[in-house]
C-alpha positions as CSV (number, residue, x, y, z in Angstrom):
1,M,26.5,-79.1,-13.1
2,Y,30.2,-79.2,-12.5
3,G,31.4,-77.6,-9.4
4,S,34.0,-74.9,-9.6
5,E,37.5,-76.0,-8.9
6,M,38.5,-75.4,-5.5
7,L,41.6,-76.3,-2.9
8,C,40.1,-77.7,0.2
9,G,42.9,-78.0,2.5
10,L,45.5,-80.8,3.5
11,T,45.4,-84.6,4.6
12,H,46.6,-85.3,8.1
13,D,50.1,-86.2,6.6
14,L,50.3,-82.3,4.8
15,R,49.0,-83.6,1.3
16,T,47.1,-81.2,-0.8
17,I,43.3,-81.7,-1.4
18,F,41.6,-80.4,-4.1
19,L,38.0,-80.6,-5.9
20,R,38.0,-80.3,-9.4
21,Q,35.6,-80.5,-12.2
22,P,35.1,-84.2,-13.8
23,R,36.8,-84.9,-16.6
24,P,34.6,-87.6,-18.7
25,D,38.2,-89.4,-20.3
26,Q,38.9,-90.4,-16.6
27,A,35.2,-91.4,-15.8
28,E,36.7,-94.9,-15.2
29,L,38.4,-93.7,-12.1
30,A,34.9,-92.8,-10.3
31,W,32.9,-95.7,-11.8
32,L,35.7,-98.4,-10.2
33,L,35.4,-96.6,-6.8
34,L,31.3,-96.3,-7.0
35,R,31.6,-100.4,-7.7
36,D,33.9,-100.8,-4.8
37,P,32.0,-103.3,-2.3
38,S,33.1,-101.4,0.7
39,L,30.7,-98.7,-0.1
40,H,27.2,-99.3,0.5
41,P,25.2,-100.4,-2.2
42,D,22.5,-97.4,-1.3
43,F,25.0,-94.8,-0.8
44,M,22.7,-92.3,-2.6
45,L,19.6,-93.5,-2.2
46,G,19.1,-96.3,-4.4
47,Y,21.6,-95.4,-7.0
48,E,22.7,-98.5,-9.0
49,V,25.9,-97.9,-10.7
50,P,25.3,-98.6,-14.4
51,S,27.6,-99.6,-16.9
52,L,31.1,-97.9,-17.7
53,E,30.1,-96.6,-20.8
54,E,26.3,-95.5,-19.5
55,Y,28.6,-93.4,-16.7
56,I,30.4,-91.8,-18.8
57,E,27.7,-90.7,-20.5
58,R,25.9,-89.7,-17.2
59,V,29.4,-87.6,-16.5
60,H,29.1,-85.9,-19.7
61,R,25.3,-85.1,-18.9
62,A,26.3,-83.4,-15.3
63,K,27.4,-80.6,-16.6
64,E,24.3,-79.7,-17.7
65,N,22.0,-81.2,-15.0
66,E,20.9,-78.3,-12.5
67,K,19.2,-80.5,-10.1
68,G,22.8,-81.8,-8.8
69,I,26.3,-80.6,-8.7
70,L,29.4,-83.0,-9.0
71,W,33.3,-83.0,-8.3
72,W,36.1,-85.1,-8.2
73,I,38.1,-85.1,-5.4
74,C,42.0,-85.0,-5.9
75,V,44.8,-85.6,-3.6
76,D,48.2,-84.3,-4.7
77,G,46.8,-84.7,-8.2
78,Q,45.6,-88.1,-7.9
79,F,41.9,-89.1,-7.7
80,A,40.9,-90.1,-4.5
81,G,37.0,-90.1,-4.9
82,V,33.6,-87.9,-5.5
83,V,31.8,-85.3,-3.4
84,G,28.4,-83.6,-4.5
85,A,24.9,-83.3,-3.9
86,Y,21.8,-84.2,-5.8
87,R,18.2,-83.2,-6.0
88,L,19.3,-79.6,-5.4
89,G,16.3,-76.9,-5.3
90,V,13.4,-80.0,-4.4
91,N,11.4,-78.9,-1.6
92,E,11.5,-82.1,0.6
93,V,11.3,-80.3,3.9
94,E,8.9,-77.5,4.2
95,G,10.3,-74.0,3.5
96,H,13.4,-75.2,2.0
97,K,15.4,-75.9,-1.1
98,T,17.0,-78.8,-0.4
99,G,19.8,-81.0,-1.6
100,R,21.4,-84.2,-0.8
101,L,25.2,-84.5,-0.1
102,Y,26.9,-87.5,-1.0
103,Y,30.6,-88.5,-0.8
104,A,32.8,-91.5,-1.4
105,V,36.5,-91.7,-0.9
106,S,38.8,-94.3,-2.3
107,P,40.2,-96.7,0.4
108,G,43.8,-95.7,0.2
109,F,42.9,-92.2,1.1
110,R,40.0,-92.8,4.0
111,G,41.0,-92.0,7.5
112,Q,43.2,-88.9,6.6
113,G,40.7,-86.0,6.4
114,V,39.6,-86.3,2.9
115,A,36.0,-86.7,3.2
116,T,35.7,-84.2,5.7
117,A,37.7,-81.6,4.1
118,S,36.1,-82.3,0.5
119,A,32.6,-82.0,2.0
120,R,33.3,-79.1,4.1
121,R,34.3,-77.1,0.6
122,A,31.4,-78.8,-1.2
123,I,28.7,-77.7,1.7
124,K,30.4,-74.0,1.8
125,Y,29.8,-73.6,-1.9
126,I,26.5,-75.1,-2.0
127,F,25.0,-72.5,0.7
128,E,27.1,-69.4,-0.6
129,T,25.7,-69.9,-4.1
130,N,21.9,-70.5,-2.5
131,L,21.9,-73.9,-4.3
132,A,20.0,-75.1,-1.1
133,T,19.1,-73.9,2.1
134,L,19.1,-77.1,3.7
135,L,21.5,-80.3,3.4
136,L,20.4,-83.7,4.0
137,A,22.4,-86.9,3.9
138,E,21.6,-90.2,4.7
139,V,23.9,-92.7,6.1
140,L,23.9,-96.5,7.2
141,A,23.4,-96.4,11.3
142,S,26.4,-98.7,11.6
143,N,28.8,-96.9,9.3
144,R,30.5,-95.0,12.2
145,S,32.9,-93.2,10.3
146,S,30.8,-91.2,7.8
147,R,28.1,-90.5,10.7
148,H,31.1,-88.9,12.5
149,I,32.1,-86.8,9.5
150,L,28.9,-85.8,9.4
151,E,28.6,-84.5,12.8
152,R,31.7,-82.8,12.7
153,L,30.8,-80.8,10.1
154,G,27.6,-79.8,12.2
155,F,24.8,-81.9,10.8
156,E,22.1,-83.0,13.2
157,L,20.6,-86.2,13.4
158,S,17.2,-86.1,12.0
159,P,14.1,-86.7,14.4
160,I,12.6,-89.0,11.3
161,I,12.4,-92.7,12.1
162,P,15.5,-94.7,10.3
163,E,14.6,-96.3,7.5
164,R,15.2,-100.4,7.5
165,Y,15.5,-102.3,4.4
166,E,16.8,-105.4,3.1
167,E,19.2,-106.3,0.4
168,G,20.6,-108.9,-0.5
169,G,19.9,-111.2,2.3
170,R,21.2,-108.2,4.8
171,S,19.4,-106.2,6.9
172,Y,20.2,-102.5,7.0
173,E,18.9,-99.4,8.9
174,T,20.0,-95.8,8.0
175,C,20.0,-92.4,9.8
176,Q,19.0,-88.9,7.9
177,Y,21.3,-85.6,9.1
178,L,20.2,-82.2,8.6
179,L,22.4,-79.3,8.1
180,E,21.4,-75.7,8.0
181,P,23.7,-72.9,6.8
182,T,25.0,-70.9,9.8
183,R,23.9,-67.4,9.8
């Protein structure tokens, strides 16, 4: 489903961060970001970036998908990234409706508070609307920036043993984080 349009806050240099509904006619911007080599190829649990045509179709279908929610991040009206959650309502942890948080920010907007503000607003919406009672986030152990964002948002490192795998001749280790709504 598409998330409601919402103001998130300001960048460090006081530009406006806004979450808005995806527009299929602008899907190429998100597709190019997801193909950016600075993003880990497994940033969404094995998500493979499809062709542009397939991605545009997925953006169209996302509007009706109740197991996921998607926003595009804009800074002063300019596309800056994506944030959302998938596998919403799935019972991955006993007694919880879970969801898996993801975010990706274009290189020109990194280090400015965009990912933190956008993820914070998406999390608030997901918990307020009861789409999930527990959020999970998986990140590369070596991605200190993303781990720092999750920790600032209140996520706690899961006691689950990190997953290790190889891809393209490189070895990766991931960490899983958990967040419950504050009472």
